[in-house]
SEVEX-355232 format. One line per field, with one value per residue (C-alpha): residue in three letters; residue number from 1; x, y negated, z negated. Coordinates in pm, 1 decimal, decimal comma, always signed. Last residue first. Example, Ala and Ser with C-alpha at 12.3 -4.5 7.8 and 13.67 -1.06 7.14 Angstrom:
BEGIN
r = SER | ALA
k = 2 | 1
xx = +1367,0 | +1230,0
yy = +106,0 | +450,0
zz = -714,0 | -780,0
% end
This chain:
BEGIN
r = TYR | VAL | ILE | PHE | GLY | ASN | GLY | ASP | PRO | LEU | SER | VAL | ASP | ILE | LEU | ALA | LEU | ASP | PHE | GLN | ASN | GLN | THR | LEU | GLU | GLY | PHE | ALA | ASP | SER | GLN | THR | SER | ALA | HIS | ARG | VAL | THR | PHE | GLY | GLU | SER | GLN | LEU | LEU | LEU | ILE | LEU | ASN | LYS | ALA | ILE | ALA | GLN | ASP | ASP | GLU | VAL | LEU | PHE | ILE | ARG | LYS | MET
k = 64 | 63 | 62 | 61 | 60 | 59 | 58 | 57 | 56 | 55 | 54 | 53 | 52 | 51 | 50 | 49 | 48 | 47 | 46 | 45 | 44 | 43 | 42 | 41 | 40 | 39 | 38 | 37 | 36 | 35 | 34 | 33 | 32 | 31 | 30 | 29 | 28 | 27 | 26 | 25 | 24 | 23 | 22 | 21 | 20 | 19 | 18 | 17 | 16 | 15 | 14 | 13 | 12 | 11 | 10 | 9 | 8 | 7 | 6 | 5 | 4 | 3 | 2 | 1
xx = +19096,5 | +19388,7 | +19248,5 | +18982,2 | +19290,5 | +19411,9 | +19808,8 | +20104,0 | +20003,2 | +19664,1 | +19350,7 | +19038,7 | +19157,9 | +19020,0 | +18849,3 | +18887,0 | +18681,4 | +18692,0 | +19041,0 | +19332,1 | +19658,9 | +20029,5 | +19945,6 | +19708,3 | +19952,8 | +20208,9 | +19948,8 | +19834,5 | +20183,6 | +20204,5 | +19881,3 | +20006,7 | +19941,8 | +19871,8 | +19722,2 | +19620,2 | +19355,9 | +19225,6 | +18843,7 | +18720,7 | +18561,9 | +18851,3 | +19065,8 | +18815,2 | +18828,9 | +19241,5 | +19258,8 | +19032,6 | +19203,8 | +19549,4 | +19461,0 | +19284,5 | +19586,4 | +19824,2 | +19665,6 | +19770,1 | +19504,8 | +19453,6 | +19302,5 | +19227,3 | +19007,3 | +18998,7 | +18747,3 | +18821,3
yy = -25333,4 | -25426,8 | -25233,2 | -25467,9 | -25734,3 | -25637,0 | -25643,4 | -25836,3 | -26173,8 | -26179,2 | -26163,2 | -26041,5 | -26279,8 | -26114,2 | -26232,5 | -25972,4 | -25961,0 | -25791,5 | -25742,0 | -25479,7 | -25550,8 | -25371,1 | -25124,7 | -25411,7 | -25681,8 | -25462,4 | -25375,2 | -25776,1 | -25851,9 | -25612,1 | -25739,2 | -26068,1 | -26416,1 | -26292,4 | -26465,3 | -26376,4 | -26584,7 | -26646,6 | -26786,2 | -27043,6 | -27262,4 | -27484,8 | -27207,2 | -27091,5 | -27465,1 | -27473,2 | -27116,1 | -27186,7 | -27539,0 | -27397,4 | -27107,3 | -27251,0 | -27483,2 | -27220,8 | -27038,0 | -26635,8 | -26558,5 | -26285,0 | -26392,6 | -26178,2 | -26295,4 | -26197,0 | -26259,7 | -26387,9
zz = -7008,6 | -6735,4 | -6466,0 | -6353,9 | -6343,7 | -6052,9 | -6043,5 | -6033,6 | -6003,3 | -6105,2 | -5948,6 | -6214,0 | -6459,1 | -6812,2 | -7107,7 | -7396,7 | -7686,5 | -8021,1 | -7991,1 | -8090,8 | -8101,0 | -8023,0 | -7683,1 | -7592,3 | -7599,7 | -7352,7 | -7142,6 | -7102,1 | -7047,2 | -6724,2 | -6557,3 | -6655,4 | -6766,7 | -7125,3 | -7386,0 | -7784,5 | -7937,6 | -8289,7 | -8300,8 | -8511,6 | -8232,5 | -8177,6 | -8122,4 | -7849,0 | -7654,7 | -7693,9 | -7571,0 | -7291,3 | -7166,9 | -7183,0 | -7022,5 | -6746,9 | -6697,7 | -6707,1 | -6444,3 | -6489,5 | -6692,0 | -6958,0 | -7273,0 | -7573,6 | -7804,2 | -8177,5 | -8436,6 | -8730,6
% end
């Protein structure tokens, strides 16, 4: 099963994307801040990352 990493601070958007991706058979991990994203990346590997550019504690460009 493919693993997707979603970094999105808007909870409504994240919830909808997670439901959609899971319904297609993907495993999804979610982080809502840059610091949470770094924590996930140190512990997990992903096949694809979907990253919001504008995060509350930094820039999404440097997350991955």
